[in-house]
VEXDREN-2710 file (C-alpha; in Angstrom, 1 decimal):
% VEXDREN-2710
k/r/px/py/pz
1/MET/107.2/96.9/67.6
2/GLU/108.9/98.9/65.0
3/LYS/107.1/97.1/62.2
4/LEU/103.4/96.9/61.4
5/LEU/101.8/94.9/58.6
6/ILE/98.2/95.9/57.6
7/LYS/96.7/93.0/55.7
8/GLY/93.7/92.8/53.4
9/GLY/92.3/96.3/53.7
10/PHE/90.7/98.4/51.0
11/VAL/93.3/101.1/50.6
12/VAL/92.1/104.6/49.6
13/ASP/94.7/107.2/49.0
14/PRO/93.6/110.2/46.9
15/SER/97.2/111.5/46.6
16/GLN/98.0/108.4/44.5
17/LYS/94.6/107.8/43.0
18/LEU/94.7/104.5/44.8
19/GLU/91.6/102.5/45.6
20/GLY/91.7/98.8/46.0
21/LEU/92.8/95.8/48.1
22/ALA/96.4/96.0/49.3
23/ASP/98.7/95.3/52.2
24/ILE/100.8/98.1/53.8
25/LEU/104.1/97.5/55.6
26/ILE/105.3/100.1/58.1
27/GLU/108.9/100.2/59.3
28/LYS/110.5/102.7/61.6
29/GLY/107.5/105.0/61.4
30/LYS/107.4/105.2/57.6
31/ILE/105.4/103.6/54.9
32/SER/107.8/101.1/53.4
33/LYS/105.7/99.1/51.0
34/ILE/102.3/98.8/49.5
35/GLU/101.6/95.7/47.5
36/ARG/98.7/93.3/46.8
37/ASN/100.1/90.6/49.1
38/ILE/103.0/91.1/51.6
39/PRO/103.7/87.9/53.4
40/PRO/104.4/88.3/57.2
41/SER/108.0/87.8/58.2
42/GLY/107.3/87.1/61.9
43/ASP/108.9/90.1/63.4
44/GLU/105.9/92.6/62.9
45/GLU/102.5/93.1/64.4
46/VAL/99.9/92.1/61.9
47/ILE/96.6/94.0/61.7
48/ASP/93.7/92.2/60.0
49/ALA/92.0/95.0/58.0
50/ARG/89.7/92.8/55.9
51/SER/86.3/94.5/55.3
52/MET/87.8/97.8/56.5
53/VAL/89.1/100.9/54.7
54/VAL/92.8/101.9/55.2
55/ALA/93.6/105.6/54.5
56/PRO/95.9/108.4/55.5
57/ALA/95.0/109.5/59.0
58/PHE/92.7/112.5/59.4
59/VAL/93.8/116.1/59.7
60/ASP/91.6/118.6/61.6
61/PRO/92.3/122.3/60.8
62/HIS/89.9/123.5/63.5
63/ALA/89.4/122.3/67.0
64/HIS/89.1/123.7/70.6
65/LEU/91.0/121.8/73.2
66/ARG/90.3/124.5/76.0
67/ASP/93.9/124.3/77.3
68/PRO/95.0/126.5/79.0
69/GLY/92.3/128.1/81.1
70/GLN/89.1/126.0/80.6
71/THR/90.4/122.5/81.3
72/TYR/87.2/121.5/83.1
73/LYS/85.7/121.3/79.6
74/GLU/88.6/119.5/77.9
75/ASP/92.4/119.5/78.0
76/ILE/95.1/118.5/75.7
77/GLU/95.2/114.9/77.1
78/SER/91.5/114.3/76.9
79/GLY/91.3/116.1/73.6
80/SER/94.1/114.0/72.2
81/ARG/92.2/110.8/73.2
82/ALA/89.0/112.2/71.5
83/ALA/91.0/113.0/68.4
84/VAL/92.5/109.6/67.9
85/PHE/89.1/108.0/68.7
86/GLY/87.9/109.8/65.6
87/GLY/90.9/109.0/63.4
88/PHE/92.7/112.3/63.7
89/THR/96.5/112.4/64.3
90/THR/97.0/116.0/63.4
91/VAL/95.0/118.8/65.0
92/VAL/95.1/122.6/64.7
93/SER/94.0/124.1/68.1
94/MET/92.1/127.3/68.2
95/PRO/93.6/130.2/70.2
96/ASN/90.5/131.3/72.2
97/THR/92.1/129.9/75.3
98/SER/92.5/131.7/78.6
99/PRO/94.9/133.4/78.3
100/THR/94.6/133.6/74.6
101/THR/97.2/132.0/72.4
102/ASP/98.7/135.4/71.4
103/ASN/102.3/134.8/72.5
104/PRO/105.0/132.2/72.0
105/ALA/104.8/130.9/75.6
106/ILE/101.3/129.6/75.1
107/VAL/102.1/128.0/71.8
108/GLU/105.2/126.3/73.3
109/TYR/103.1/125.1/76.3
110/GLN/100.5/123.5/74.0
111/ILE/103.0/121.7/71.8
112/GLN/105.1/120.4/74.7
113/LYS/102.0/119.1/76.6
114/ALA/100.8/117.3/73.4
115/GLN/104.2/115.8/72.9
116/LYS/104.2/114.5/76.5
117/VAL/100.8/112.9/75.9
118/GLY/102.1/111.5/72.7
119/LEU/98.9/110.8/70.8
120/ILE/98.5/113.6/68.3
121/ARG/100.5/116.1/66.4
122/LEU/99.2/119.4/67.9
123/LEU/99.7/122.4/65.7
124/PRO/98.5/125.6/67.5
125/ALA/97.0/128.5/65.8
126/GLY/98.0/131.9/67.2
127/THR/95.7/134.9/67.3
128/ILE/95.8/137.6/64.6
129/THR/95.4/140.3/67.2
130/VAL/96.4/140.7/70.8
131/GLY/93.8/139.3/73.1
132/ARG/91.5/138.7/70.0
133/LYS/90.4/142.3/70.5
134/GLY/90.9/143.3/66.8
135/GLU/93.1/146.3/67.6
136/LYS/96.8/145.4/67.5
137/LEU/98.5/142.6/65.5
138/THR/100.4/140.0/67.3
139/ASP/104.1/139.2/66.7
140/PHE/103.5/136.8/63.7
141/ASN/107.2/135.9/63.4
142/ALA/107.5/135.0/67.1
143/LEU/104.4/132.9/67.0
144/LYS/105.7/131.1/63.9
145/LYS/109.1/130.4/65.5
146/ALA/107.3/129.0/68.5
147/GLY/105.4/126.5/66.3
148/ALA/102.2/128.2/65.3
149/VAL/101.0/127.1/61.8
150/ALA/98.1/129.5/61.3
151/LEU/96.6/132.7/62.6
152/THR/92.9/133.3/63.5
153/ASP/90.8/135.3/66.0
154/ASP/88.3/132.4/65.8
155/GLY/85.1/133.2/67.5
156/THR/85.2/136.7/65.9
157/THR/86.5/138.4/62.8
158/LEU/88.4/141.6/62.4
159/THR/86.2/144.6/61.7
160/ASP/89.1/146.8/60.7
161/GLU/89.6/145.9/57.1
162/SER/92.9/147.9/56.9
163/LEU/94.3/145.8/59.8
164/LEU/93.1/142.6/58.1
165/LYS/94.8/143.6/54.9
166/THR/98.1/144.3/56.7
167/ALA/97.7/140.9/58.5
168/LEU/97.3/139.1/55.1
169/TYR/100.5/140.8/53.8
170/TRP/102.5/139.9/56.8
171/ALA/101.3/136.4/57.1
172/SER/101.9/135.8/53.4
173/ASP/105.5/136.9/53.8
174/LEU/106.0/134.5/56.6
175/GLY/104.1/131.6/55.0
176/LEU/101.5/131.5/57.7
177/LEU/97.8/130.7/56.9
178/VAL/95.2/133.3/57.9
179/MET/92.0/131.6/59.0
180/ASP/88.8/133.6/59.5
181/HIS/85.6/133.1/61.4
182/ALA/83.8/135.0/58.7
183/GLU/80.8/136.5/60.5
184/LEU/80.4/140.2/61.1
185/PRO/79.5/140.8/64.7
186/SER/77.1/143.7/64.0
187/LEU/74.9/141.2/62.2
188/SER/75.4/138.2/64.4
189/ARG/74.5/139.1/67.9
190/GLY/71.7/136.5/68.2
191/HIS/71.7/132.9/69.2
192/LEU/70.5/130.9/66.2
193/ASN/69.8/131.3/62.5
194/GLU/67.7/134.4/61.8
195/GLY/64.5/132.8/60.4
196/LYS/61.4/130.8/61.3
197/VAL/62.8/129.0/64.3
198/SER/64.3/132.2/65.9
199/SER/60.9/133.9/65.3
200/LEU/59.0/131.0/66.8
201/LEU/61.2/131.0/69.9
202/GLY/61.2/134.8/70.1
203/LEU/65.0/135.0/70.1
204/ALA/67.4/137.3/68.3
205/GLY/68.9/135.6/65.2
206/ARG/72.3/135.6/63.5
207/SER/71.9/136.9/59.9
208/ARG/73.2/134.8/57.0
209/SER/74.4/138.1/55.5
210/ALA/76.9/138.4/58.4
211/GLU/78.7/135.5/56.9
212/ALA/78.3/136.3/53.2
213/ILE/79.5/139.9/53.5
214/ALA/82.6/138.7/55.5
215/VAL/83.4/136.0/53.0
216/ALA/83.1/138.6/50.1
217/ARG/85.4/141.0/52.0
218/ASP/87.9/138.2/52.7
219/GLY/88.0/137.0/49.2
220/PHE/88.5/140.4/47.7
221/LEU/91.3/141.2/50.2
222/ALA/93.0/137.9/49.4
223/GLN/92.8/138.7/45.7
224/GLU/94.3/142.2/46.3
225/THR/97.1/141.0/48.6
226/ASP/97.7/137.8/46.7
227/ALA/97.6/136.1/50.1
228/LYS/96.1/132.8/51.2
229/ILE/93.0/132.8/53.3
230/HIS/90.9/130.0/54.8
231/ILE/87.2/130.5/55.6
232/GLN/86.2/128.6/58.7
233/HIS/82.9/126.7/59.2
234/VAL/81.0/127.8/56.1
235/SER/77.2/127.6/56.8
236/ALA/75.2/129.6/54.2
237/LYS/74.5/128.9/50.6
238/GLU/75.4/132.5/49.6
239/SER/78.9/131.9/51.0
240/VAL/79.1/128.8/48.7
241/ASP/78.3/131.0/45.7
242/LEU/81.0/133.5/46.6
243/LEU/83.6/130.8/47.2
244/SER/82.8/129.4/43.8
245/LEU/83.2/132.9/42.2
246/PHE/86.6/133.5/43.9
247/LYS/87.9/130.1/43.0
248/GLU/87.0/130.7/39.3
249/LYS/89.0/133.9/39.5
250/GLY/92.0/132.1/40.8
251/VAL/91.9/133.6/44.3
252/ASN/93.9/131.7/46.9
253/ILE/90.9/130.9/49.1
254/THR/90.0/127.7/50.8
255/SER/87.2/126.7/53.2
256/GLU/85.9/124.1/55.6
257/VAL/82.5/122.9/56.7
258/ASN/81.7/121.3/60.1
259/PRO/80.0/117.9/60.5
260/ASN/77.1/119.6/62.4
261/HIS/76.2/121.8/59.4
262/LEU/76.2/118.7/57.1
263/LEU/73.9/116.7/59.4
264/LEU/71.5/119.2/61.1
265/THR/69.3/122.2/60.3
266/GLU/67.9/124.9/62.4
267/GLU/64.9/122.7/63.4
268/ALA/67.4/120.7/65.5
269/VAL/67.2/123.5/68.1
270/LEU/63.6/122.7/68.7
271/LYS/64.5/119.1/69.5
272/TYR/67.8/119.4/71.2
273/GLY/67.8/122.9/72.6
274/PRO/71.2/124.3/73.6
275/LEU/73.0/121.1/72.4
276/ALA/72.2/122.3/68.9
277/LYS/73.4/125.8/69.4
278/VAL/76.6/126.6/67.4
279/ASN/78.2/129.6/65.8
280/PRO/77.7/130.1/63.0
281/PRO/74.3/128.7/63.6
282/LEU/72.6/125.7/62.0
283/ARG/70.7/127.0/59.0
284/THR/68.0/125.8/56.5
285/LYS/67.5/122.6/54.5
286/GLU/68.5/124.6/51.4
287/ASP/71.8/125.6/53.1
288/ARG/72.5/122.1/54.1
289/LYS/72.0/120.8/50.6
290/ALA/74.2/123.5/49.2
291/LEU/77.0/122.7/51.6
292/ILE/76.9/119.0/50.8
293/GLN/77.0/119.7/47.1
294/ALA/79.8/122.2/47.5
295/LEU/81.8/119.7/49.5
296/ALA/81.3/117.0/46.9
297/GLU/82.3/119.3/44.1
298/GLY/85.3/120.8/45.7
299/ILE/84.0/124.3/46.2
300/ILE/84.3/123.7/49.9
301/ASP/87.7/122.1/50.4
302/CYS/87.7/120.1/53.6
303/ILE/86.2/119.2/57.0
304/GLY/87.0/121.1/60.1
305/THR/85.3/119.5/63.1
306/ASP/85.1/122.7/65.2
307/HIS/85.3/120.3/68.2
308/ALA/83.9/122.5/71.0
309/PRO/83.5/120.9/74.4
310/HIS/81.4/122.4/77.1
311/ALA/80.5/121.2/80.6
312/SER/77.0/119.8/81.1
313/TRP/76.0/122.7/83.4
314/GLU/76.9/125.2/80.8
315/LYS/74.7/123.6/78.1
316/GLU/71.8/123.1/80.6
317/LYS/71.4/126.9/80.7
318/PRO/68.6/128.6/78.7
319/LEU/69.2/128.8/75.0
320/ASP/70.0/132.5/75.1
321/GLN/72.6/131.9/77.8
322/ALA/74.2/128.6/76.9
323/PRO/77.6/128.8/75.1
324/PRO/77.7/127.7/71.4
325/GLY/79.4/124.5/70.2
326/MET/79.3/120.8/70.2
327/LEU/81.7/117.8/70.1
328/GLY/83.3/117.2/66.6
329/PHE/86.1/114.6/66.6
330/GLN/83.8/111.7/67.5
331/ILE/81.1/112.3/64.8
332/ALA/83.2/113.5/61.8
333/LEU/83.6/110.1/60.2
334/PRO/80.0/109.0/60.8
335/ALA/78.8/112.3/59.3
336/LEU/80.8/111.7/56.1
337/VAL/79.8/108.0/56.0
338/LYS/76.2/109.0/56.1
339/LEU/76.7/111.2/53.1
340/TYR/78.6/108.3/51.4
341/ASN/75.8/105.8/52.1
342/GLU/73.3/108.3/50.6
343/GLY/75.4/108.5/47.4
344/LEU/76.2/112.2/48.0
345/ILE/80.0/111.9/48.1
346/THR/82.4/109.2/47.0
347/LEU/84.7/107.2/49.2
348/LYS/87.7/109.0/47.6
349/ARG/86.2/112.3/48.4
350/LEU/85.4/111.2/52.0
351/VAL/89.1/110.5/52.6
352/GLU/90.2/113.6/50.6
353/VAL/88.2/116.1/52.8
354/LEU/89.3/114.5/56.1
355/SER/92.9/113.9/55.3
356/THR/94.7/114.8/52.0
357/THR/93.2/118.3/51.4
358/PRO/93.5/119.7/54.9
359/ALA/97.1/118.5/54.9
360/LYS/97.7/120.4/51.7
361/ILE/96.0/123.6/53.1
362/LEU/98.2/123.4/56.1
363/ASN/101.4/122.8/54.1
364/LEU/101.8/119.4/55.7
365/TYR/101.6/117.5/52.4
366/PRO/103.4/115.5/51.0
367/GLU/104.6/114.2/54.3
368/LEU/101.0/113.8/55.7
369/GLY/97.7/113.2/54.0
370/THR/99.2/110.4/51.9
371/LEU/100.3/106.8/52.0
372/LYS/103.2/107.2/49.6
373/VAL/106.2/105.0/50.3
374/GLY/108.7/106.8/52.3
375/THR/106.3/109.2/54.0
376/THR/105.3/109.3/57.7
377/ALA/103.1/106.4/58.6
378/ASP/100.0/108.2/59.9
379/VAL/97.2/105.8/59.0
380/VAL/93.5/105.3/59.9
381/ILE/91.6/102.1/59.6
382/PHE/87.8/102.3/59.7
383/ASP/84.7/100.2/59.0
384/LEU/82.1/101.9/56.8
385/LYS/79.3/99.5/58.0
386/HIS/79.9/99.2/61.7
387/GLU/77.1/100.4/63.8
388/TRP/77.8/101.8/67.3
389/VAL/76.2/104.0/69.9
390/PHE/77.9/107.2/71.0
391/ASP/77.5/107.2/74.7
392/GLU/79.3/108.2/77.9
393/LYS/80.9/104.8/78.3
394/ILE/83.1/105.2/75.2
395/ASN/83.3/109.0/75.0
396/PRO/86.9/110.1/75.6
397/SER/86.1/113.8/76.0
398/LYS/85.6/115.4/79.3
399/SER/82.4/116.9/78.0
400/SER/79.3/115.3/76.4
401/ASN/77.7/118.2/74.6
402/SER/76.4/116.6/71.5
403/PRO/72.9/116.0/70.1
404/PHE/74.3/112.7/68.8
405/MET/75.0/111.4/72.3
406/GLY/73.0/108.2/72.9
407/ARG/72.3/107.8/69.1
408/LYS/73.3/104.9/66.8
409/LEU/76.0/106.0/64.3
410/VAL/77.4/104.2/61.3
411/GLY/81.1/104.2/60.5
412/LYS/83.7/103.6/63.2
413/VAL/87.5/103.9/63.5
414/PHE/89.2/100.8/64.7
415/TYR/92.9/101.8/64.5
416/THR/94.6/105.1/64.5
417/ILE/98.3/105.0/63.8
418/LYS/100.7/107.9/64.2
419/GLU/104.3/107.7/63.0
420/GLY/104.0/103.9/62.9
421/LYS/102.6/103.5/66.4
422/ILE/99.1/102.4/67.2
423/VAL/97.7/105.3/69.3
424/TYR/94.1/104.0/69.3
425/ARG/92.5/100.6/69.1
426/GLY/88.7/100.5/68.8
427/LYS/86.4/97.8/70.2
428/SER/83.5/96.2/68.4
END
């Protein structure tokens, strides 16, 4: 049907400061009306959203779909299914594919495959340097023309500051966002947070200073070049302090935090082993508290899931050999609902960090990240109270590397709508 009528939901749209019961009419892929009571005309599909939240669909600035090259872990089709399961209609894919996304052909391949699947709006990030080697800048203009929306060497950071400075100038001229995995490799060659757990296990740790020094460098270079930079997966309280300082100075710097860093600390490695191994690593209770507070206050701008699928046999390796990363699409909403239920963030902020703000960071707003009349009808409908078990039977990903697998979660997506079409229907 070309018409959808969402009835009786609690509508939350930070872009309009809208929180309250309302109906939403969608026609020809656009939001056409938001009113307290819109009577059905008989030629639309009606969604009963009573007791549920209706919001702009989620936007993920950071995900790994492993396509091309590692499709045994995930591919664009399975990743798209996982994304809409979690309420995401727009996803920025990271370029550490095989081969790397450092040329227009790979960007075009990813976009075309996602369009063929038809579930999400895939926006590839291209690499900053050829092969992610940190030596030679890619052709930014060609990547942008092919459809890349951002540049990052995610998984590593540039260690040549002069080259990074040039990259910021060039990207700024083209209107491309530079995103940085801010973690200096010389201080982050270990496997988990450098601290009591790494000492207990006798494993090399990843220093928190690796992140803080990189964030400081990035902020000062953004200030000098007047360019925009986005810090990926912030994990340390010192980084929060630096981000606050740069924002006070008016530096054009934004950042994201992953659901895993909001929910877990380094002790999780003792319980879950390699399933809790991520980069940057899970850190301390003090770090987790600082990240939550920074997200609530706007020092950290948004959520990036860092959805990172791996095959079971890879995660079954010893901790010092297993690859880092865990699933993110499926647990992003439950992570935020947990914080909401604990009174740590508001419902408005929950929607803001999953939708409106990442849309703004990626220059997709005001077309996305909003429910304003006349804009693209990307909508998510979720139940804040619904309890469900994250297990293999409902997991859309090819991989199942998550410490939350088999656990009861609260907060579930029941409808994901992209451009007026229902692309996911959840089951109770």
